N, C-alpha and C positions, 0 to 999 in steps of 0.2 A: 665699039672696044674701047676708046678712050674714056668713054662714060664708065663702062664697067671697071676699069683701073681705078677712076676717081672714086666711085662709090665702095669698091674693095679699100682704098686709102682711107677714106671717111670712116667706114664701120671700123678699120683697125685702129683709128684715132679714138673713136668712140669705146671700144672695148678697153684700151690703155686707160682713157680716163676713168671707166666703170671701176677697173682693176685697181687703180689708184685711190678711187673713193671708198671701196671696199676694204682695202688696207688701212685707211684712215680710220673708218669705222670700227675695224676690230681693236684698233689701238685705244680710240675712245672707250671701247666697251670695256676693256681691261682695266682703264682708268677709273671708270664708272663703277664697276665691281669692287676695285680696291676701296674707293672712299665709301661705297655703301657699306662694306664690310666693317670699317672702322667707324663709321656711325652707328651702324647696329650694334657693335660692341660698346660704345660709349653710352647709348642709350638704356643698353642691359644692364650695365654696372650702375647708371643712375636709378635705374628701377630696384635694382637689388637694395642698393642703400636705402631707399625711399621704403621698400618692405621691411628692412632690417631697422629702421627708425619706429614704423609703425608696431613691429612686433616687440621691441624694446619698451614703448609706452604701454602697450597692452599688458604686458608682463607685470610693470611697475604698477600699473591700477590694480590687477589681480592680486599683487603682494599687498598693496595697501588696503584694500577691500577685507582680505583675509586678516591681517593684523588688527583692522578696526573691527570686525566681526568677533576675534577671538578675544580681543582685549576688554570689549564691550560686555561680555558673559563673566569674566573675572572678579 
């Protein structure tokens, strides 16, 4: 009987430890989600800036080519 009580107490302690670790994991997962969302937003805007620069360069090149082509025929 004493053995059973000791086992129940050990089991209760392990369950308590497991519950505590689960709570910590939940907190860390929220932190990870927040950090990853911020990083995703940061790289999204960095990517959009790069595409904007590329589009600007392409537009300038097209305008230069059009001006060069029309000025050459005049």
